[in-house]
N, C-alpha and C positions, 0 to 999 in steps of 0.2 A: 219448733218443739223443744223444750228444755228438758234435759236429763238431770235429775237431782239425785245425789247420794246423801241421804240424811241419816247420820249415825245416831242421833239422839234428838227426839222431838217430844216436848211436853205440851199437849194441847188441852185446853180447858173448855168444856162445854157447859156453861152455866147461864144463868140469867144475865151475868155481867159481860162476858165476851166469849168469842170463839177464835182460837188461834194461840200463838202466832204461827205463821208459816213463812218460809224463806224461798224466794225464787232468784235466779240469776240471769243475766244477759251479758255475754253469750252463755249457752248451757255448758254443762260438763261434757268432756274434759276441757279445761281452759288452755288455749294456745299460750305458750310461754311468751312473756312480753306484752300481753294484752291487758287492756283496762276492763275490769269486770264490775258491773253494777249489781249490788246485793239489795234486794227489796224485802223488808219484813212487813207482813200484812196481818191486821187484826180486825175482827168484826165485832162491834159493840155499840150499844145505845148510849153509853156514857161518853162524856167529853173530857173526863179527867183521866188522861192517858199520858204516860211517859214511856220513851224508848231508850234503851241503852245497848250499845254494840261493843262486843269484845272480839276483834277481828285482827288476826296476824300480829298479836301483841299490842295492839293499840285500842284503848278504851275510849269510847265517846259516850259520856253519860247523858247528854242531851242533844240528840240529833233532831233535825227538823221533822215536824209532823205534817203529813199531807192529807187533806180532807178530800175524799172522793165525792163529787157532787151528786146529790140525790141518792146517797147511799150511806150505810152505817159502817163502811170499811175505811180504815185509816192505815197509812203505811209510812215507813221510814226507809230512806235510800242512802246507801253509802257506796263509794267507789274505791277500788283498790287496784294497783298495778301488780299483776301476777307474774311470777318468774318460777323457774325450776326449783329454786330453794324453798318455795312455799308448798311443794307437793306433800300431801298428807296433813297439812295444818288445818285448823278449823276456824270458822267464823260463827259467833253466837249472837243471837238477838234476844234481849230480855225486855219484857213489858210490865207495866204496873197500871192496872185499871181499878181505880177506887180502892187501892190498897191490896189488891189481889195480884200476885206475880205469876208470870209464865215465861217460858223460854223455848227457843229452838236453835239448833246448830247444824252446820253443814261442813262436811269434810272435803277439802280441795283435792282435785286430781288434775295434773298438768299433762297435756298431750305433748309428746316429743318424738322425734325420729329415733329409732334405735341406733346405738353407736356400734360400728363394726370395726373390728381389727382383722387384718388379712395378712397372709404370708407374704414375704418379700418377693420382688421380682427374681426369677431364677433362670439360669442358663445351664443346660445339660447337654452332654453328648448323646448322640443317637443310641437307642436301646437302653437308656438309663431308666431307673425307677424314680418317678416323680410324684410328690404329694403336695397339693395345694389345699389350704384351709382358710376358713373365716370364722370369727367368733362374734356373737351378738351380745351386747350389754344393754339391758333394759330393766326398768323397774316394774314393768307390767308382767302379770303372770302368764298371759297368753301371747305367744310369739312363734315364729317359724321361719323357714327358709324356702325360697323358690329355687328352681333349677339353675345351675350355673349356665352362663352364656359364653360360648366361644366365638370370638370375632377376630378379624384381621383387617387392618387398614379401614376400620369402620364398617366392614361387611360382615353380616351375620353368617356364621358357618354352621353352628349346631347348638342344641340344648343338651346339657349333661346333668344327670341326677347325682347329687352328692350324697355321701353317707352321713346321716344326721346323728349326732351324739350330743343330746341335750342342747347346749348353747353353741355347738360347733357343727359346721358342715365341711366335710372332707371330700376332696376330689383327687383320686389317685390314678396313676398310669403305671402299669407293670413294666412296660417296655415302650418308651416314647419314640416317636419318629419325627422327621422334619415337618410332616403334616400337622403335628400337634402345636407347632409354633403359633403364637398369637396372644390375644388378650382374653383373660378369663374374668368374668364379672360375677360376683356373689351378691345376691339380693336377699335381704332379710326384712321382716315386718314384725310389728307388735299390734295387738288388738285391745281396744278398750270400749266396751259396750257397743260393739258393732262397727266402731271406727277403726280403719286400718291405716297405719303409717309405715311407709317404706323407706329404706335406705339401701345403698349399694356401694361396693368398692371393687376396683379392678386391679388385677395383678398381671404382669407380662411374663410369658414363658417363651424362651428361645431354646430350640433344640438344634444342635449343630453336629456335623462331623468335624468341622473346623470352626474356630472362633475368630471372628473378624472384629477389629477395632479401627475406626477411622478417627484421626486426630488432626487438629489444627491449633497451632500455638500451644501445644502440650495439653489441649483440652479435648476430652473425648466427645465426639459428636453423636447426637441421637437424631432420630427421624423427626422432622418438623416440616412446616410449610416451605422452608427454604432449602431443606436437604432431605434426600431420600436414599437410603441404603438398601441394596438388594443383593442377594446371594443365590445363585442358581447352579444346578448341575448341568454339565454339558460334556459331550465327547471331545477329548483333546488328544493331540499327538505329542508324545514325548520321544526324545531321541536317546537311545542307549547304544553307545559305540557305533554311531552312524546307522543305526537301525531305527526306522520310524515305527512306533508302537502306539496303537490307539487304546485309550483307557478312559475311565470315568474321571472327570475333573470338575472344576468349579470356575465360575466367572463372577467377580465381585464388581459392583457398580456403585458410584456415588454421584447422584444428580444434584446439582447446586444451582442457585440463582446466579445470573451472569455477573452480578456485582460482587460476589463473594470470592474475589481473587486472593491469592496467597499461596502458602506452602501447606500441603496436605501429606499426612503419613498414614499408610495402611499397615496395620499389624495383623499378621496371620499366625494363628497358634493352633497346634494340635497336641496330641498327647506327648509328642517327643521333642517339641521345640517351638521356636518362634522365628518368623521372617518379617522384615520391615521393607516397605516400598515407599519411595518419596516422589511427590508430584509438585512441580512448580507451575502454578497457574497465574499467568500475567494478564491475559485477556481472553474472554470467552465470546465467540461469535453467537449471536442470537438469531441468525438467519435460519428460518425453518417454518413450516406450517404451524398454526396454533394447535393446542391440545384442547379438545372439547370434553367436558365432563357432564354427564346427565344420567338419569335413571334409564334402565333398559326398557321397562314396561310400567305403564301406569294404568290402574283400573279405575273406571268411572262408575260409581254407584249412586251418586247424588245428582243434584241439578246442575252442577258445574264442576270443573276440574282445572287445575293449573299445571302447565308444562313449563319446564325451565331447563336451560343449559348454561354452563359456565365456560368461559374462554380462559385458557392458561397460556400466556405468551410473555416473553421478555421484551417485546418491541413496544414502543410508545404509541404507534399508530395501529389501531385495530377496530373492528366493528362486527356487526351481524347483518346477514342478508335476511329477507323475509322467510318465514317458515313455509315449507311445502307439505301439503297434505296429500298423501297417496292412499288408495284403497285397492287392495288386491293387485298392486303393481301399476295401477292406472292413476295418472295425475288427476286430482280433484280441484284444488284451488291453492292460491298463494295467500298467506296471512302475515300481517305485520305484528311483530311482538313488541312489547315495551322493554326498552333497554335500561337497566340500572347498573351503572358501572361496568362490571365484566360479566353481566348476566343478561340473557334475553328471556323474557317471560311471556308466555302465550296463555291467555284466558280462553278456555273452551266453555261457553256459556251454558250449553245444554248437553245432557247425557243421552243423546238419541243415536240410533243406528247410523244416521248420516254423518256423525262426527267420528265414528270408529275408523281405525286404520293406522297408518304410520305417518308420523310427523318428523320431517327432517329439519334439523337446526344447522345452519351453515354460518361459520364464522371466518373472518379473514384478518390477516395482519399484513403490514407493508414494510418492506425493507428496501430502501432506496427507491428504485422504479419498479420493483418486483412486488406483486401482490400474490400472496399464497392463501388458498382457501382450504378449509377442512370442514367436514360435516359429520353429524351423528344422528341416528334415527331413534325416536322413542315410539314404541307401540302403545297405542291407546286402546285398551280393551273395554268395551261398553257392555255392561251387564243390563240388558234391556229385555222387556217382555216382548212376545211375538208382535210383528208388524204386518197388518193386512195390506196386500198389494192390490188385489182386485177381488170382487165377489159378485154373485148374481144368481139367476135362476134360468136354467135351460129347460123351458116348459115342455118342448117336444119330447125330451127325455125324462121329464118330471124329476129333475135333479137340481139340488142346491149345491153351489160350489164356492170355495174361497181359496185364493192363492195367497200365501203368506211367507214371511221370512223369519227365521229364528237361528241364533248362533248355537243353540244347544238342542238336544232332543226334546220333543214335545209330547204332551198328553192331551188328546181331544175328547170332548164330551158334547154330544148333541142333546138338547133338551127341548121339551114341549110341555107347556103348562107346568113348569117346575119339576117335570118328571124326566129322569135320565133315560134316553132311548138306547135300545140294543138292537142288534141285527135280527131281522125276522123276515117273514114272507112279504111283509108290507114295507119294510124299510131296510136299506143296505148302506152301510157306512164304509167308505174307503179313504185311504190316505196314501199318497204317492210322493216321492221326491221328484223334482223337475227343475230344470234350469229356468231361473226367473231374471228379470231385469230390474235392478235397483236404480233409482234416480237419486244421485248424491250431488246436490248443488248443480243441477242441469247436466250432469255427466251420467250416461247410461252404462252401468256395470253389470255384467252377468255373474250371478252367484247361484249356489245350490239353495233351492227353496222347497216348499211343500204345496200340494194341492189337496184339499179335503172335499169329499163329495158325500151327499146324502140323497139317495134315490128313494122316492116314496110313491105310494099309490095316489092317483089323481084326486081321490075323494078325501085324502088326509090333509085338508087345508088348515090354516091357522098360523100362529106365530111360532117360529123356531129360533132357538138360540144355540150358537156354536161357541163353546168355551175352549180356548186354546191356552195351555199352561206350559211354561218352561221353568228352568231353574230360578229365574229372576222375577217372575211375575205372571200375570194372566191377561188375556185380551178377550173381550166378548163381542160377538157379531150377531145382529138380529136380522131375521128374515120374516116378512109378513106376507103370507100367501092367502089370497082371497079365493082364487079359482085357478085350476090347472086345466088347460085344453091342449089337444094334440096339434092344433093349427095356429097357436098363438105365437107372438114374437118372443125371441130370447130377451130376457130382462137382465141387463148388466150395465155396470158403469165403467167397464173396461175401456180405457182411452183408445185402444186400437180399433174397436168397432166404430167409434165416432170418426176416426180418421178414414177408415175404409168407406164409410157411408159418404163422406164428403167427396172422396175420389170417384165413387160410382156416379154420384150426381153430376160431377164435372164431365165424366165420359159421356153420360147421356146427353147433356146439353151440346157438347161438341159434335157428337154423332148426328143429332137431329139437324143442327145447322148445316153440317156437311151434306146431308141427304137432300135438303131443300135446294142448296146451291147446285148440286149435280142435276136434280130433276129439272131446273129451269133451263139448262143448256141442252136438253135431249128432245128431239123431234122424231118420234117413231110411231108406228101403227099402234092404235089403241091408247094413245097418250092424249089426254085432253089438254088443249092449249087455249088459254083465254087471251083474246086480243085486247091489248091495252088501248087507252084513248089516243095515243100518239103512234100506234103501230098500223102500218098500211100493208096488209097482206090478206086481200079478200079471198084468195084461193084456199086459205086454211079452213077446213071444215069445222063446224061447231056442233058438237054432240050434245043431245039433250040430257042424257044420263051417263053416269060413269058405271063401270062394271060393278056388279054386286060384291059386297065384302065377304070373303071366305070365312065361314063360322066354324071351321074345323078346330077342335080344341088343341091347344099347344101344350107341350109337356111342361112348360114353365109355369102353367097356371097353378100348379100345386107345388109349393116349395118343399125341397128335401130337408131332412133333419139338419139343423145347424145353420140354415140360410134364411135371410130375411125374405118375406113375401113382398113381391113387387106391386106397384100401383098400376092403374089402367094404362097410363102413358108409357110406363116402362114395358108393359105387355106389348103395346103396339110396336115399340122399338125392337123388342126381341123377336116378334113375329116378322118384322121387316127384315132383320138380319138373317133369320133362319131360312127365308125363301129367296135370298139374294142370288144364290147360285142357279136358280131356275130361269134367270133372264132378267135383264134390266127393265124391259118394257112391261112385263107382267108385274114386276116388283113396283115400278113407278106407278102403274095403274092402280094398284091396290092402295098405295100410299095416298094418291091424289083423291081416290074415291072417299077416303075417310076425312078429307079436308074440305070438299066442296059439295054443295047441295045441287039438286036438279035445277036447270035453268031453262028458260024459254028462248026459242030462236028469234 
């Protein structure tokens, strides 16, 4: 979409032509240094047309005419290279159609960043009054200032609102302290037809009780990647006439690269004088563990995130170990990062709850035969919607349930037929906190979770929807109830029920096999023994019928709430175990009677 600022346009609407009109590419305002195409358009049935341009002091009486196919529109195009010096100038297009003249012109506006002047770097004693300022220079009528930014060693400390006086923003301190030391950034902007252009400048402020200057070869040193100066307060002991007295003092440090040997001078100044201290550095030992630099916390909101750590060491032999992923103090997995020079980069492909936790970056360096290792941990916070762990229907209790995990507080809504449900005599909603097990890459980790229940009357069947919302999103869970009965099985896809079912079947098979083996070795009264084709024992009696089966109902015939109803085979096994204490022969007789039919002698 092109924005045109036309200061004077003469348009003719007659039988001869309509126009002319001017368009540009790109639109206003033009970036300084850009090539701009100016197009002059006219609509006419005539073919006797001439164009003339008067643009930026250059006149082109006969520019090329372009015919638009299957149309009555004609255009002429010129190109100009636009710079700041052209701001406010005009370009005019004149046409002549069968002796009738018309013209249109456009005023140029050049977009540019505002120019900022800022106060010089300042050094003050503690408790001094300090004033910092910045001034904006712009040709646009709309401009302004954002808040000042206070930072130190690249770390944001705070935002401060300056006092705005037309083209100036002023930041003042009535009584500065050591905590005010740092870099102060002033950001200004100008506006043109909705387009904002920003610029900023930074000034350093040092607040001291004493003034330190480090020098080498008569050159004053400043902080850089090779040198770092620090000044801290500490308790020190001074000796006055053989008396040790503790008082507040200072410690000054200059950290340098091992190759920067030579003579260093420390100048210490206060209100009353100056002291000099000389250091002769011939060789520095670089033996020591590496220094690892990384962010403390990374937040994952999108589909992926990148973690990285840098190693700082003066030794030539160094490297990185695999990243270690922990969750709630439990080891989850080991991951290989990609190493680029002195940086290890780990790509986390998905922002799921399984990837949340702490990631430890370990780096090492080698000095002779000694390898030293250091590590640093980055916390990855995943902003994810609630995660369903298990859900189902406890039909005996006529209750729908869902177990889920969320890192923040949640809001639950139960719905049926797009209607939000509330508590009543027919429905009861509950929400509880409980310990749940999260599976993170085959690792089971216990965390605080939630369980939501909806208890309903048995006649209220249909489709139900559970909507779970937290700060970062929502999760929907659907339940389809066709019929509720008090003797039906519990419907759930909880993995634990499947495991317990498999264990119960295994116990049943082992118990049945054991009982058969025991019964084969017993010869007691009322026990039926069938003689095999190779068995020679004519004295063993053969009975025509086995004792009748006891039809007394067993308590396990009706399952209690929350348990699975057993099959007929399971019932026989339970009945067998229930009567075992009454005697082996009665037990075995009953069991055998259920296995054999009546036989003839």
